[in-house]
C-alpha positions as CSV (number, residue, x, y, z in Angstrom):
1,M,20.8,-29.8,-14.4
2,K,21.1,-28.9,-10.7
3,I,21.1,-25.0,-9.9
4,A,22.0,-23.7,-6.6
5,A,21.3,-19.8,-5.8
6,E,22.1,-17.9,-3.1
7,I,19.9,-14.4,-2.8
8,G,21.1,-13.9,1.1
9,W,19.3,-11.7,3.0
10,A,15.7,-12.1,1.6
11,Q,14.1,-9.8,3.9
12,K,15.8,-6.6,2.0
13,H,13.9,-5.1,-0.9
14,G,16.2,-3.5,-2.8
15,G,17.3,-3.7,-6.4
16,A,19.9,-6.6,-6.6
17,R,17.3,-8.8,-4.6
18,Q,14.5,-7.8,-6.8
19,A,16.6,-8.5,-9.9
20,A,17.5,-12.0,-8.7
21,I,14.1,-13.0,-7.5
22,N,12.7,-12.1,-11.0
23,I,15.7,-13.7,-12.6
24,L,14.9,-17.0,-10.7
25,L,11.0,-17.4,-11.4
26,E,11.7,-16.6,-15.3
27,M,14.4,-19.6,-15.2
28,A,11.9,-21.7,-13.6
29,R,9.4,-20.6,-16.2
30,L,12.2,-21.2,-19.3
31,C,13.4,-24.4,-18.2
32,P,11.4,-26.3,-15.9
33,K,13.5,-29.5,-16.5
34,N,15.8,-27.6,-14.2
35,R,16.1,-28.6,-10.3
36,Y,16.0,-24.9,-8.4
37,T,17.0,-24.6,-4.5
38,V,17.0,-21.0,-3.8
39,Y,19.2,-20.5,-0.4
40,S,18.5,-17.4,1.8
41,N,17.8,-16.7,5.5
42,S,14.6,-16.7,5.5
43,A,11.6,-17.5,2.9
44,H,10.5,-15.2,0.1
45,P,6.8,-15.0,-0.7
46,R,7.2,-14.5,-4.4
47,L,9.6,-18.0,-4.8
48,K,6.9,-20.0,-3.0
49,T,5.9,-21.4,-6.6
50,A,6.4,-24.4,-8.6
51,G,10.0,-25.7,-9.5
52,I,11.6,-23.6,-6.8
53,L,12.7,-24.9,-3.4
54,Q,13.4,-22.6,-0.6
55,A,16.3,-23.8,1.6
56,E,16.2,-21.3,5.0
57,L,19.4,-21.1,6.6
58,K,17.6,-19.1,9.9
59,A,20.4,-17.2,12.7
60,P,20.3,-18.7,15.8
61,P,18.7,-16.8,18.5
62,M,22.0,-16.4,20.3
63,V,23.6,-14.9,17.1
64,S,23.5,-11.5,16.0
65,R,22.4,-10.7,12.3
66,V,25.1,-8.3,11.4
67,L,27.2,-11.8,12.3
68,W,25.0,-14.5,10.5
69,D,24.3,-12.1,7.3
70,Q,27.8,-11.1,6.6
71,F,30.4,-13.9,7.8
72,I,28.5,-16.9,9.0
73,F,25.8,-17.6,6.3
74,P,27.5,-16.7,3.1
75,H,30.9,-18.5,4.5
76,I,29.8,-21.4,6.6
77,A,26.0,-22.1,6.8
78,L,25.7,-22.0,3.3
79,P,28.8,-24.3,1.6
80,L,27.7,-27.1,4.3
81,A,24.1,-26.9,3.0
82,V,25.2,-26.8,-0.7
83,R,27.8,-29.7,-0.2
84,K,25.1,-31.7,1.0
85,A,22.6,-31.0,-2.0
86,S,25.4,-31.5,-4.5
87,P,24.3,-29.0,-7.1
88,D,25.9,-28.9,-10.7
89,V,26.5,-25.3,-10.0
90,I,25.9,-22.2,-7.5
91,Y,24.7,-19.0,-9.1
92,Y,25.4,-16.2,-6.1
93,T,23.2,-13.1,-6.7
94,N,24.8,-10.3,-5.1
95,N,28.6,-9.7,-5.1
96,I,29.7,-12.3,-2.5
97,V,30.8,-16.0,-3.0
98,S,31.5,-18.7,-0.4
99,Y,35.2,-18.9,1.0
100,F,34.7,-23.0,0.9
101,G,33.3,-25.1,-1.5
102,K,34.3,-26.6,-5.0
103,I,31.4,-26.3,-6.8
104,P,31.8,-24.2,-10.0
105,A,30.3,-20.9,-9.1
106,V,28.9,-17.7,-11.6
107,V,28.9,-14.3,-9.5
108,T,26.6,-11.4,-10.1
109,I,28.6,-8.1,-9.2
110,H,26.4,-5.4,-9.7
111,D,28.8,-2.4,-9.4
112,M,31.9,-1.6,-7.8
113,T,30.9,1.0,-5.5
114,P,33.1,0.0,-2.4
115,F,36.0,1.0,-4.7
116,I,35.2,3.9,-6.7
117,M,33.3,5.7,-3.8
118,P,34.4,4.0,-0.4
119,E,33.2,7.0,1.4
120,S,29.5,5.6,1.2
121,F,30.6,2.8,3.9
122,V,30.7,3.2,7.4
123,G,34.2,1.6,9.0
124,W,35.0,-1.9,8.4
125,H,32.1,-2.3,6.0
126,G,33.8,-0.9,2.8
127,A,37.1,-3.2,3.4
128,Y,35.3,-6.4,3.9
129,Q,32.9,-5.7,1.0
130,R,36.6,-4.7,-0.9
131,S,38.0,-7.8,0.2
132,Y,35.2,-10.4,-0.4
133,F,34.7,-8.9,-4.3
134,R,38.5,-9.5,-5.2
135,F,37.7,-13.0,-3.8
136,A,34.3,-13.4,-5.5
137,A,35.9,-12.2,-8.5
138,K,39.0,-14.3,-8.7
139,K,37.1,-17.7,-7.5
140,A,34.0,-17.8,-9.5
141,A,34.0,-19.2,-13.3
142,K,32.0,-16.3,-14.6
143,I,30.9,-13.1,-13.7
144,I,27.5,-11.1,-14.4
145,T,27.2,-7.5,-14.5
146,V,24.5,-5.5,-15.5
147,S,25.6,-3.2,-17.5
148,Q,28.5,-2.6,-19.9
149,N,30.1,0.8,-17.3
150,S,30.2,-2.1,-14.7
151,K,31.8,-4.4,-16.4
152,G,34.5,-1.8,-17.3
153,D,34.8,-1.2,-13.7
154,I,35.3,-4.6,-13.0
155,C,37.8,-5.7,-15.1
156,R,39.8,-2.3,-14.6
157,I,39.5,-2.6,-11.0
158,L,39.7,-6.5,-10.2
159,K,41.9,-7.0,-12.8
160,V,39.6,-9.7,-14.3
161,P,40.0,-10.7,-18.1
162,D,37.2,-9.3,-20.5
163,E,35.8,-12.9,-21.4
164,K,35.2,-13.8,-17.8
165,V,32.1,-11.0,-17.4
166,V,29.1,-11.6,-18.9
167,V,26.9,-8.2,-19.1
168,I,23.1,-9.0,-18.7
169,P,21.0,-5.8,-18.2
170,N,18.2,-5.8,-15.1
171,A,14.3,-5.1,-16.3
172,V,11.4,-3.4,-14.8
173,D,9.9,-5.5,-12.0
174,P,6.1,-6.8,-13.5
175,A,4.3,-5.9,-10.0
176,I,5.7,-1.9,-10.1
177,K,3.6,-1.8,-13.8
178,Q,0.3,-3.1,-12.1
179,K,-2.6,-0.7,-12.4
180,Q,-3.9,0.3,-8.9
181,P,-7.5,0.7,-8.0
182,D,-9.2,3.1,-8.0
183,G,-9.0,6.0,-5.2
184,S,-5.5,4.9,-4.2
185,F,-3.5,7.6,-5.3
186,E,-5.8,9.9,-3.4
187,H,-5.4,7.9,0.1
188,L,-1.6,7.9,-0.6
189,K,-1.6,11.7,-1.2
190,K,-3.9,12.2,2.2
191,K,-1.6,9.9,4.0
192,H,1.7,12.1,2.9
193,G,-0.1,15.2,3.2
194,I,0.8,15.9,-1.3
195,D,-1.7,18.4,-2.4
196,G,-0.5,19.7,-5.7
197,P,1.7,19.0,-8.7
198,F,5.1,17.0,-7.4
199,I,8.9,16.2,-8.5
200,L,9.8,12.6,-7.5
201,Y,12.9,11.2,-6.2
202,V,13.2,7.1,-5.8
203,G,15.7,5.5,-4.0
204,A,17.6,5.2,-0.5
205,I,18.9,8.0,1.6
206,H,23.0,8.2,1.5
207,P,25.5,10.0,0.4
208,R,26.1,8.4,-3.4
209,K,22.3,8.8,-4.3
210,N,23.1,12.6,-4.2
211,I,19.9,13.8,-2.2
212,R,21.9,17.1,-1.0
213,R,22.2,18.2,-4.4
214,L,19.0,17.3,-5.4
215,L,17.5,19.4,-2.5
216,A,19.6,22.5,-3.3
217,A,18.6,22.4,-6.8
218,Y,14.8,22.3,-5.7
219,C,15.9,25.1,-3.4
220,Q,17.1,27.1,-6.5
221,L,14.2,26.1,-8.5
222,K,11.8,27.3,-5.8
223,A,13.5,30.9,-5.7
224,S,14.0,31.7,-9.0
225,N,11.0,30.4,-10.5
226,S,8.1,30.4,-8.1
227,L,7.2,26.6,-8.3
228,P,4.5,25.1,-7.1
229,H,5.8,21.8,-6.9
230,K,6.3,20.0,-3.8
231,L,9.3,17.0,-3.9
232,V,8.8,13.8,-2.7
233,I,11.5,11.7,-1.6
234,A,10.8,7.8,-1.4
235,G,12.8,6.0,0.5
236,S,14.4,4.7,3.7
237,M,17.0,7.0,5.7
238,R,20.1,4.6,5.2
239,W,23.7,5.5,6.5
240,K,24.7,9.0,6.8
241,S,21.2,10.1,5.7
242,K,21.1,13.1,8.1
243,K,24.6,14.6,7.3
244,T,23.3,13.9,3.8
245,I,20.0,16.2,3.7
246,Q,21.5,18.9,5.9
247,F,22.8,22.1,3.9
248,K,22.2,26.0,4.4
249,G,19.1,26.5,2.4
250,F,17.3,23.6,3.7
251,D,15.0,25.4,6.1
252,K,13.8,27.6,3.4
253,I,12.1,24.6,1.6
254,K,11.5,22.0,4.5
255,A,7.3,22.7,4.5
256,D,8.0,21.6,0.8
257,V,9.8,18.2,0.7
258,I,7.8,15.2,1.7
259,F,10.0,12.3,2.8
260,T,7.5,9.3,2.8
261,G,10.1,7.0,4.0
262,A,10.0,3.0,2.5
263,V,6.6,2.9,0.4
264,S,4.3,-0.2,-1.1
265,T,4.8,-1.4,-4.8
266,G,1.3,-0.1,-5.1
267,E,2.1,3.4,-3.2
268,L,5.1,3.5,-5.5
269,S,3.4,3.1,-8.7
270,G,1.1,6.3,-8.0
271,L,4.0,8.3,-7.3
272,Y,5.4,7.3,-10.8
273,E,2.4,7.5,-12.9
274,N,1.1,10.9,-11.1
275,C,4.8,12.7,-10.9
276,E,5.5,15.8,-13.2
277,V,9.0,14.6,-13.7
278,F,11.4,12.0,-12.4
279,V,14.6,12.8,-11.4
280,Y,17.6,10.6,-10.3
281,P,20.6,12.2,-10.0
282,S,22.7,9.7,-8.3
283,L,26.6,10.1,-8.4
284,Y,27.2,6.1,-9.4
285,E,25.0,3.3,-10.1
286,G,25.9,-0.1,-11.8
287,F,22.3,0.0,-13.5
288,G,19.5,2.0,-12.3
289,I,16.4,0.3,-12.1
290,P,14.4,3.6,-11.1
291,V,15.1,5.2,-14.2
292,L,13.2,2.2,-15.8
293,E,10.6,1.9,-13.0
294,A,9.9,5.8,-13.7
295,M,9.8,5.3,-17.6
296,A,7.2,2.4,-17.4
297,W,4.7,4.9,-16.2
298,S,5.6,7.2,-18.7
299,A,6.9,10.1,-16.1
300,P,9.5,12.2,-17.5
301,V,13.0,11.3,-16.5
302,V,15.9,13.8,-15.5
303,T,19.5,11.3,-14.8
304,S,23.3,11.5,-14.4
305,N,25.4,11.6,-17.3
306,T,27.8,9.4,-15.2
307,S,28.4,6.1,-14.6
308,A,25.7,3.3,-16.1
309,L,22.6,5.4,-16.0
310,P,22.9,7.2,-19.8
311,E,23.3,3.1,-20.8
312,V,20.1,2.8,-19.3
313,A,18.2,5.8,-20.0
314,G,19.5,5.7,-23.9
315,E,17.8,8.8,-25.5
316,A,14.6,8.9,-23.1
317,A,15.8,11.0,-20.4
318,V,17.7,14.8,-19.8
319,L,21.2,14.0,-18.6
320,V,22.6,16.2,-16.2
321,D,25.8,16.5,-14.1
322,P,25.4,15.5,-10.8
323,A,28.2,17.3,-9.5
324,S,26.3,20.3,-10.4
325,V,23.7,21.9,-8.6
326,N,23.1,24.0,-11.7
327,D,22.7,21.6,-14.2
328,I,20.4,19.7,-11.9
329,C,18.3,22.7,-11.8
330,R,18.3,23.0,-15.0
331,G,17.6,19.5,-16.3
332,I,14.1,19.6,-14.0
333,W,13.1,23.4,-15.1
334,K,13.9,21.6,-19.0
335,V,11.3,19.0,-18.8
336,L,8.6,21.6,-16.4
337,E,8.7,24.4,-18.9
338,N,8.3,22.4,-21.8
339,K,5.2,20.3,-21.9
340,E,6.2,19.2,-25.3
341,L,9.1,17.8,-24.4
342,A,7.8,16.0,-21.4
343,N,5.2,14.3,-23.8
344,T,8.0,13.2,-25.8
345,M,10.0,11.9,-23.2
346,R,7.0,10.1,-22.1
347,K,7.0,8.3,-25.3
348,K,10.4,7.6,-25.6
349,G,10.6,6.3,-21.9
350,L,8.4,3.5,-22.8
351,E,9.7,2.7,-25.9
352,R,13.2,2.5,-23.8
353,V,11.6,0.2,-21.2
354,A,10.3,-2.3,-23.8
355,E,14.0,-2.8,-25.0
356,F,14.3,-4.6,-21.4
357,S,12.9,-8.2,-20.3
358,W,13.9,-10.6,-17.3
359,S,12.6,-13.2,-19.9
360,Y,16.1,-12.4,-22.0
361,A,18.0,-11.7,-18.4
362,A,16.8,-15.4,-17.0
363,Q,18.3,-16.8,-20.7
364,K,21.3,-15.4,-20.5
365,V,21.8,-16.3,-17.3
366,L,21.1,-20.2,-18.0
367,E,23.1,-19.9,-20.5
368,T,26.2,-18.8,-18.1
369,L,25.4,-21.1,-15.8
370,E,25.3,-24.0,-18.4
371,S,28.8,-23.0,-19.5
372,V,30.9,-23.7,-16.2
373,V,29.5,-26.9,-16.0
């Protein structure tokens, strides 16, 4: 079978791209007799491996990156390139399907954020995403999503029949689980000024991630429990990020909050391994890979009781109401004050991570692609 796969903006490193790359690598390993061609706007180093051909569709110098990424690449350059290759099926890995082309298509729709939290988007971007989600759901022969919660949202909002949507969960990137060299965390601490115990959040900083309430909960913990812990927020600033971190009491805790910006995989591993509690109070997630990443490093996890997060965490995390600062505060303190609970969560977290596999995900994707040819 000749399989075309679209990973779009290969220079980005979010959860959707990470998932696509791990699945493609496993597909090539599990079924090397297939021919795999991956289309993106720039080659990805991890995909430079036997069995995978990368086709780069780069933006010409005179074309803006936004115009190329959002319109020309997916709807003009990609279908033209794919038509020449004449694959049996095309696998779109991140929500969008080309307007043109008649090759059978399978698309992964990770979540329904543009519909459930439209305020998370700026200007025309949300309206455009909602339009191409609707088109993708209609044109694709099958839809893959990453949780039962997302499947429910897709079927309800996009009016898609239940049998058209296949749930294939994510897993943990193998690179995250690699042990780092001795002394690397000491360098990381010095680099970011981490001089004691710390609470950790990992992810982009924008309204959906609920950082403002996390900061308010931390402020409350510092005031009521004389907490010695720093709060480390590891992730890049995105849209509306300044507004996200502004609240009345921020100046009281500003000196104890460390914004690292984007970090390397090795640095991220060190943060997960050495934090006393990992907190992920997102308002809405299609999956929530950082929850599993933290568990892979035996970090006790506090996360939201909404969307797909309880489905991912199972019984291995403390669940809190992300809309309640008091409940986020309660969840963090519950772990910090009870070492026995924290140790139990570390063990349960490792057991939970073992239930998710990229090999399983890749096998299910292959079966889904075969079913539409």
